VOPAGU-2260 file (C-alpha; in pm, 1 decimal, decimal comma):
REM VOPAGU-2260
SITE   aa  ch    i         X         Y         Z
SITE  MET   A    0     197,5     455,6    -250,8
SITE  GLN   A    1     459,9     642,1     -54,8
SITE  PHE   A    2     697,2     488,1     200,8
SITE  ALA   A    3     959,0     604,3     449,4
SITE  ASP   A    4    1279,4     421,9     537,6
SITE  THR   A    5    1334,5     546,3     892,1
SITE  HIS   A    6    1685,7     402,7     927,6
SITE  THR   A    7    1938,8     366,4     647,1
SITE  HIS   A    8    2317,4     415,1     631,7
SITE  LEU   A    9    2350,0     525,2     269,7
SITE  TYR   A   10    2675,0     708,8     338,2
SITE  LEU   A   11    2870,1     388,7     412,8
SITE  GLU   A   12    3127,7     234,4     178,3
SITE  PRO   A   13    2898,3     -32,9      24,1
SITE  PHE   A   14    2707,3     249,1    -149,3
SITE  ASN   A   15    3006,5     448,6    -273,8
SITE  SER   A   16    2989,5     320,3    -630,9
SITE  ASP   A   17    2615,0     343,2    -700,1
SITE  LEU   A   18    2449,4     575,4    -449,1
SITE  ASP   A   19    2252,5     767,9    -710,7
SITE  ALA   A   20    2117,2     444,3    -856,6
SITE  VAL   A   21    2022,1     317,8    -507,4
SITE  ILE   A   22    1828,1     635,8    -433,9
SITE  GLY   A   23    1673,0     620,1    -778,7
SITE  ARG   A   24    1550,0     265,0    -718,3
SITE  ALA   A   25    1409,2     373,3    -382,9
SITE  ALA   A   26    1216,9     658,5    -544,4
SITE  THR   A   27    1083,2     425,4    -813,2
SITE  ALA   A   28     962,5     189,6    -537,6
SITE  GLY   A   29     783,5     479,2    -366,5
SITE  VAL   A   30    1035,5     514,6     -82,2
SITE  SER   A   31    1051,1     892,8     -77,4
SITE  PHE   A   32    1184,4     961,8     272,3
SITE  LEU   A   33    1523,1     825,6     378,8
SITE  PHE   A   34    1639,7     898,1     735,0
SITE  LEU   A   35    2014,7     862,8     794,1
SITE  PRO   A   36    2153,1     808,6    1146,6
SITE  ASN   A   37    2507,1     911,9    1234,0
SITE  ILE   A   38    2766,5     673,5    1381,2
SITE  ASP   A   39    3051,1     891,5    1514,2
SITE  SER   A   40    3283,0    1177,3    1414,9
SITE  HIS   A   41    3433,1     969,0    1131,7
SITE  SER   A   42    3098,3     930,1     954,7
SITE  MET   A   43    2980,2    1291,4     977,0
SITE  ASP   A   44    3129,5    1427,5     655,6
SITE  SER   A   45    2999,0    1137,0     447,5
SITE  LEU   A   46    2654,9    1169,6     604,4
SITE  PHE   A   47    2640,8    1543,0     537,0
SITE  GLY   A   48    2759,7    1491,0     181,2
SITE  VAL   A   49    2480,1    1247,4      98,5
SITE  CYS   A   50    2214,7    1472,4     251,6
SITE  ARG   A   51    2341,9    1776,7      62,2
SITE  ARG   A   52    2354,3    1577,6    -261,3
SITE  HIS   A   53    1999,1    1442,3    -223,0
SITE  PRO   A   54    1812,8    1693,0      -3,5
SITE  GLU   A   55    1475,5    1594,6    -145,9
SITE  HIS   A   56    1506,3    1238,9     -10,5
SITE  CYS   A   57    1778,7    1220,5     256,6
SITE  PHE   A   58    1729,6    1353,5     609,5
SITE  ALA   A   59    2009,5    1352,3     866,4
SITE  MET   A   60    2028,8    1259,1    1231,5
SITE  MET   A   61    2312,2    1342,6    1470,5
SITE  GLY   A   62    2437,7    1117,0    1747,5
SITE  LEU   A   63    2701,4     877,1    1874,6
SITE  HIS   A   64    2643,1     505,8    1810,9
SITE  PRO   A   65    2692,3     291,5    2123,5
SITE  THR   A   66    2959,4      72,9    1963,3
SITE  SER   A   67    3162,4     390,0    1906,8
SITE  VAL   A   68    3152,9     469,8    2279,4
SITE  GLN   A   69    3514,2     411,7    2376,7
SITE  ASP   A   70    3756,5     580,5    2617,4
SITE  ASN   A   71    3729,3     906,1    2421,0
SITE  PHE   A   72    3349,7     910,6    2424,7
SITE  ARG   A   73    3321,5    1251,6    2591,7
SITE  GLU   A   74    3524,2    1404,0    2308,0
SITE  GLU   A   75    3289,4    1236,5    2061,4
SITE  LEU   A   76    2985,3    1367,7    2246,2
SITE  LYS   A   77    3131,2    1716,9    2236,8
SITE  LYS   A   78    3154,7    1689,3    1858,0
SITE  VAL   A   79    2792,0    1577,4    1842,9
SITE  GLU   A   80    2687,6    1879,0    2046,2
SITE  GLU   A   81    2898,0    2111,7    1829,1
SITE  GLN   A   82    2716,7    1987,7    1517,4
SITE  LEU   A   83    2381,4    2052,9    1681,7
SITE  GLN   A   84    2488,9    2403,3    1781,1
SITE  ASN   A   85    2606,7    2487,4    1429,0
SITE  PRO   A   86    2423,0    2243,2    1201,4
SITE  PRO   A   87    2582,0    2195,7     857,1
SITE  VAL   A   88    2253,4    2033,8     747,1
SITE  SER   A   89    1912,0    2008,0     909,2
SITE  PHE   A   90    1885,9    1740,4    1176,8
SITE  TYR   A   91    1562,4    1551,4    1228,1
SITE  ALA   A   92    1657,6    1331,2    1525,1
SITE  ILE   A   93    1927,6    1243,9    1776,3
SITE  GLY   A   94    2055,3     909,5    1658,3
SITE  GLU   A   95    2160,3     659,8    1653,8
SITE  ILE   A   96    2210,6     632,9    2026,8
SITE  GLY   A   97    2158,0     351,5    2273,3
SITE  ILE   A   98    2320,1      49,0    2436,9
SITE  ASP   A   99    2496,2    -241,4    2262,7
SITE  LEU   A  100    2605,4    -534,6    2480,2
SITE  TYR   A  101    2634,9    -793,0    2203,9
SITE  ARG   A  102    3012,4    -837,9    2179,9
SITE  ASP   A  103    3174,8    -587,1    2411,6
SITE  LYS   A  104    3041,7    -505,4    2758,1
SITE  SER   A  105    3361,1    -331,5    2874,7
SITE  HIS   A  106    3216,0      19,0    2817,3
SITE  ARG   A  107    2867,1     -43,0    2950,2
SITE  VAL   A  108    2887,3     235,7    3210,5
SITE  GLN   A  109    3015,2     478,9    2946,9
SITE  GLN   A  110    2741,4     370,4    2705,6
SITE  GLU   A  111    2478,6     446,4    2968,1
SITE  GLU   A  112    2630,1     789,4    3031,5
SITE  ALA   A  113    2645,6     865,1    2659,4
SITE  PHE   A  114    2288,5     747,0    2612,8
SITE  LEU   A  115    2151,5     968,4    2890,0
SITE  PHE   A  116    2360,3    1266,8    2776,6
SITE  GLN   A  117    2217,0    1239,3    2425,3
SITE  PHE   A  118    1869,4    1187,7    2566,7
SITE  GLU   A  119    1910,0    1530,1    2729,7
SITE  LEU   A  120    2034,2    1676,9    2402,0
SITE  ALA   A  121    1714,8    1553,9    2237,8
SITE  LYS   A  122    1508,3    1729,7    2504,1
SITE  ASN   A  123    1708,2    2050,9    2468,1
SITE  TYR   A  124    1681,1    2055,6    2089,0
SITE  THR   A  125    1322,6    1922,7    2079,8
SITE  LEU   A  126    1420,3    1629,0    1860,5
SITE  PRO   A  127    1313,8    1263,5    1870,7
SITE  VAL   A  128    1565,4     992,3    1956,7
SITE  VAL   A  129    1648,6     682,6    1753,1
SITE  ILE   A  130    1759,8     406,1    1986,4
SITE  HIS   A  131    1986,0     106,2    1919,6
SITE  THR   A  132    1924,9    -178,5    2165,5
SITE  ARG   A  133    2128,0    -487,4    2084,7
SITE  ASN   A  134    2116,8    -728,8    2378,8
SITE  SER   A  135    2002,6    -433,9    2589,7
SITE  MET   A  136    1628,6    -384,7    2542,8
SITE  GLU   A  137    1534,2    -416,0    2909,0
SITE  LEU   A  138    1817,5    -186,9    3020,2
SITE  ALA   A  139    1729,7      80,2    2762,3
SITE  ILE   A  140    1362,2      78,0    2858,3
SITE  ARG   A  141    1450,6     108,6    3229,0
SITE  LEU   A  142    1683,1     402,1    3156,0
SITE  ILE   A  143    1408,3     579,7    2964,3
SITE  GLU   A  144    1151,1     506,5    3233,7
SITE  SER   A  145    1388,5     648,9    3497,1
SITE  ASN   A  146    1443,0     966,3    3291,5
SITE  TYR   A  147    1097,0     994,8    3142,2
SITE  SER   A  148     966,2    1317,5    2996,5
SITE  PRO   A  149     617,7    1317,3    2839,6
SITE  ASP   A  150     731,2    1530,8    2547,9
SITE  MET   A  151    1003,2    1282,6    2442,5
SITE  LYS   A  152     936,7    1080,0    2129,3
SITE  GLY   A  153    1140,0     844,2    1918,3
SITE  ILE   A  154    1196,1     503,1    1771,3
SITE  PHE   A  155    1331,4     175,4    1901,7
SITE  HIS   A  156    1537,9      95,8    1593,4
SITE  CYS   A  157    1541,0    -268,8    1479,8
SITE  PHE   A  158    1304,9    -364,4    1761,4
SITE  SER   A  159    1392,9    -706,7    1898,5
SITE  GLY   A  160    1206,5    -722,9    2228,3
SITE  ASN   A  161     906,1    -923,2    2341,3
SITE  ILE   A  162     542,0    -817,9    2339,1
SITE  ARG   A  163     550,7    -676,8    2694,0
SITE  GLN   A  164     860,5    -470,2    2612,4
SITE  ALA   A  165     687,8    -346,8    2298,5
SITE  GLU   A  166     388,1    -241,9    2506,0
SITE  ARG   A  167     611,8     -55,2    2751,1
SITE  ALA   A  168     787,9     124,2    2466,3
SITE  VAL   A  169     453,6     227,8    2318,7
SITE  GLU   A  170     330,0     343,0    2659,9
SITE  LEU   A  171     633,2     572,6    2676,9
SITE  GLY   A  172     530,8     725,0    2342,7
SITE  PHE   A  173     787,2     547,4    2124,6
SITE  LYS   A  174     750,7     375,9    1788,8
SITE  LEU   A  175     896,7      37,4    1694,4
SITE  GLY   A  176    1128,3      15,6    1394,3
SITE  ILE   A  177    1043,0    -294,3    1188,4
SITE  GLY   A  178    1295,8    -410,3     929,8
SITE  GLY   A  179    1399,2    -711,4     726,0
SITE  VAL   A  180    1408,2    -940,4    1030,7
SITE  VAL   A  181    1027,9    -955,5    1017,8
SITE  THR   A  182    1060,8   -1155,5     693,0
SITE  PHE   A  183    1285,1   -1418,6     857,2
SITE  LYS   A  184    1116,6   -1741,6     962,2
SITE  ASN   A  185    1091,8   -1793,5    1338,7
SITE  SER   A  186    1236,0   -1449,9    1417,7
SITE  GLY   A  187     972,7   -1389,3    1684,3
SITE  LEU   A  188     911,6   -1040,6    1550,6
SITE  GLN   A  189     594,9   -1150,9    1374,1
SITE  GLN   A  190     415,7   -1194,5    1709,4
SITE  VAL   A  191     508,1    -840,1    1812,5
SITE  VAL   A  192     390,5    -695,4    1480,5
SITE  LYS   A  193      61,9    -881,4    1513,8
SITE  ALA   A  194       4,1    -756,2    1868,0
SITE  VAL   A  195     101,8    -389,9    1831,8
SITE  PRO   A  196    -135,6    -147,2    1656,0
SITE  LEU   A  197      -9,0     -36,0    1315,9
SITE  GLU   A  198      21,8     331,3    1415,9
SITE  HIS   A  199     305,7     237,8    1651,8
SITE  LEU   A  200     511,4      61,2    1383,4
SITE  LEU   A  201     757,7     224,1    1143,3
SITE  LEU   A  202     945,1      68,7     851,1
SITE  GLU   A  203    1324,0      63,2     816,4
SITE  THR   A  204    1600,5    -122,2     634,7
SITE  ASP   A  205    1918,1     -51,8     838,4
SITE  ALA   A  206    2083,5     -72,3     495,3
SITE  PRO   A  207    2331,7    -207,1     401,9
SITE  TYR   A  208    2252,0    -461,2     677,7
SITE  LEU   A  209    1965,4    -705,7     742,0
SITE  ALA   A  210    1821,6    -738,4     392,1
SITE  PRO   A  211    1475,3    -897,3     384,2
SITE  VAL   A  212    1388,1   -1225,4     217,8
SITE  PRO   A  213    1453,2   -1299,8     -71,1
SITE  TYR   A  214    1769,7   -1085,8     -48,6
SITE  ARG   A  215    1881,2   -1206,0     293,1
SITE  GLY   A  216    2260,5   -1208,0     317,4
SITE  GLN   A  217    2300,9    -953,7      37,6
SITE  ARG   A  218    2340,7    -576,8      56,0
SITE  ASN   A  219    2023,3    -417,2     180,0
SITE  GLU   A  220    1882,7     -97,9      27,8
SITE  PRO   A  221    1577,8     129,5      74,1
SITE  ALA   A  222    1401,5      -4,7    -236,8
SITE  TYR   A  223    1329,1    -319,6     -32,2
SITE  ILE   A  224    1097,9    -134,0     208,5
SITE  PRO   A  225     784,7    -251,7      18,2
SITE  LEU   A  226     890,0    -614,1      85,1
SITE  ILE   A  227     896,3    -541,2     457,3
SITE  ALA   A  228     566,3    -356,5     430,7
SITE  ALA   A  229     409,1    -650,4     246,4
SITE  THR   A  230     509,1    -885,7     527,6
SITE  VAL   A  231     359,7    -649,9     786,0
SITE  ALA   A  232      39,8    -633,2     579,3
SITE  GLU   A  233      23,1   -1012,1     561,7
SITE  ILE   A  234      77,3   -1054,4     936,6
SITE  LYS   A  235    -189,2    -797,9    1020,9
SITE  CYS   A  236    -430,3    -908,0     743,6
SITE  ILE   A  237    -457,3    -558,4     599,7
SITE  SER   A  238    -372,5    -401,5     266,8
SITE  LEU   A  239     -26,3    -291,6     159,1
SITE  GLU   A  240    -176,5      49,7      92,8
SITE  ALA   A  241    -284,8      77,8     456,8
SITE  VAL   A  242      65,1      -9,6     579,0
SITE  ALA   A  243     219,7     247,6     346,1
SITE  GLU   A  244     -24,5     522,4     442,6
SITE  VAL   A  245      -6,7     477,2     821,0
SITE  THR   A  246     365,3     409,2     859,1
SITE  THR   A  247     462,8     699,4     633,0
SITE  ARG   A  248     225,4     936,1     809,8
SITE  GLU   A  249     362,2     837,1    1149,8
SITE  ALA   A  250     725,2     860,5    1033,6
SITE  LYS   A  251     666,2    1215,3     911,4
SITE  ARG   A  252     507,7    1300,4    1245,3
SITE  VAL   A  253     796,0    1159,9    1449,0
SITE  PHE   A  254    1061,1    1340,5    1244,4
SITE  LYS   A  255     844,2    1653,8    1190,1
SITE  VAL   A  256     932,1    1649,6     821,6
SITE  ASP   A  257     643,4    1862,6     701,0
SITE  GLU   A  258     695,2    2113,2     982,1
SITE  LEU   A  259    1066,6    2155,9     913,6
SITE  MET   A  260    1030,2    2168,9     535,4
SITE  SER   A  261     748,8    2426,4     537,5
């Protein structure tokens, strides 16, 4: 079986001491494709370094994370655009972008501007978007609906909405990123997974965050993707092999991996 982790931050400090071992464990577990979203200008060099070091497994995205949208956000967006114009590595998506209203709402207007600017970058560069929506699912969906383009594709990373929001996201042509939260009791995500057809679901870890049961509270890593897949299989009463086959196929389609590597 082959899996894809569509969202993992392997370039962050928690992986500094054993990155090669982490990627080795992922490969042993069948997790062959690792998609790495950017955060801001401070994370770029580390992200590029990991992707250059492990080009057979690690695939980069470029974007500005909503929590990094501060007073200097236009300068940060300029750096994102510069990387896209002169890519130091191949980019497979614009991400991670979005809206985060969990702790700090003081830059909401700027977050919306940054989100829409990067949405346009995705259109211009014919790349999918990977969207962060913490405490902002309804707002993000409305922004996409207001700026809809039928050729836009992407992923709602760490999907946390309700079934109707999931349906609206799917209607817009987006996939839902399903991670370790689906293994948590009473998370509410199980109902969404049960209701949404498998071809609209993708697997992710968001490592080093949100480790699935039985590793909840510990450092997450891509090798745990099969645990998430097993929970999805159980919820949908299908085989683990079916989850692996469909989610990996759809991840490769979203990120155009085969097309860009050919």
